[in-house]
C-alpha positions in Angstrom: 0.1 -0.2 -0.1 1.1 3.6 -0.9 2.6 5.6 2.1 0.8 9.5 2.1 3.4 11.9 3.5 3.8 15.3 3.6 6.3 17.2 1.9 7.7 20.9 2.0 8.7 22.3 -1.2 9.2 25.8 -3.1 11.2 27.9 -5.3 14.8 28.6 -5.3 14.7 31.7 -3.1 12.2 30.6 -0.7 9.7 33.1 -1.4 7.3 30.7 -2.5 7.0 27.6 0.0 3.8 25.0 0.1 3.3 21.5 1.6 2.1 18.7 -0.3 0.7 15.5 0.9 1.3 12.5 -1.6 2.5 9.1 -2.2 5.5 9.0 -4.5 4.6 5.7 -5.8 3.1 7.3 -8.9 5.0 10.3 -10.7 5.1 11.5 -13.9 7.9 12.7 -16.2 6.2 14.5 -19.0 7.7 15.5 -22.6 5.5 18.3 -23.1 7.4 21.5 -24.3 7.6 23.3 -20.7 8.0 20.1 -18.9 10.9 19.0 -21.0 12.7 22.5 -20.9 12.2 22.5 -16.9 13.2 18.8 -16.4 9.8 18.4 -14.3 9.1 15.0 -12.6 5.5 15.6 -11.2 3.2 14.3 -8.6 -0.5 15.4 -8.8 -2.6 16.2 -5.5 -6.2 17.5 -5.0 -6.9 20.9 -3.2 -7.3 19.5 -0.1 -3.6 17.8 -0.1 -1.8 21.1 -0.8 -1.2 24.2 1.3 0.3 27.4 0.4 2.7 28.6 3.3 4.1 31.6 1.5 4.2 33.2 -1.5 0.7 32.4 -3.6 -0.2 36.0 -3.8 3.0 36.9 -5.7 3.5 34.1 -8.3 3.5 35.0 -11.6 1.0 32.7 -14.3 2.0 31.5 -17.6 -0.1 29.5 -19.7 0.3 27.9 -23.3 -1.6 25.7 -26.0 -5.0 24.8 -24.5 -4.4 27.4 -21.5 -5.9 25.0 -19.4 -3.0 24.9 -16.7 -1.6 27.8 -14.7 2.1 27.4 -14.8 3.0 29.0 -11.5 6.4 30.5 -11.2 8.2 33.0 -8.3 8.8 36.7 -9.6 12.0 37.1 -7.7 13.9 33.6 -8.8 11.5 32.5 -11.7 11.4 28.7 -10.5 8.4 27.1 -11.4 7.9 24.6 -8.0 4.1 23.7 -8.8 1.2 24.5 -11.2 -2.5 24.2 -10.9 -5.7 23.4 -13.2 -8.0 20.8 -14.1 -7.0 17.3 -14.8 -8.3 15.1 -17.5 -11.6 14.3 -14.9 -12.3 18.1 -14.6 -11.5 18.3 -11.0 -8.7 21.0 -9.5 -5.5 19.7 -9.2 -1.9 21.1 -8.2 1.2 19.5 -10.2 4.2 19.6 -8.1 7.4 19.8 -9.4 9.5 17.1 -7.5 12.7 19.1 -8.2 11.4 21.8 -6.3 10.4 19.3 -3.0 12.9 19.1 0.3 14.7 15.9 0.7 13.1 13.7 -2.3 15.7 11.5 -4.2 14.6 11.8 -7.9 16.7 8.4 -8.3 14.8 6.3 -5.9 11.8 7.2 -7.9 10.2 5.2 -10.9 8.5 8.1 -13.1 5.9 7.2 -15.5 6.4 8.7 -19.1 3.8 10.7 -20.2 3.7 12.1 -23.5 2.5 15.5 -23.1 3.9 16.5 -26.7 1.1 14.9 -28.3 -1.7 15.3 -25.9 
């Protein structure tokens, strides 16, 4: 059974900080144009499993393609540590960039490849 755990993360300068409760058994490596350039490895959580600790009122939004995902980045350091939007089921979700989560060793995770380039 998957182990749910609360992780903290944020941007490089520390202005944007959050907590996310998730298990890391299902993580995604997306090849869409932005995830590819960011090197993002993602986990997805519903709003009740995400808590902004700081910076949510200062983040800048970038949208592209279908404009259904808000790619949020810190206005100071520019790091995109999470995004928000609606999942395929139409429900609100947060996409957490695991490269921005404290203490996560990506080499221990088995990321599922997602073909976002053609989605």
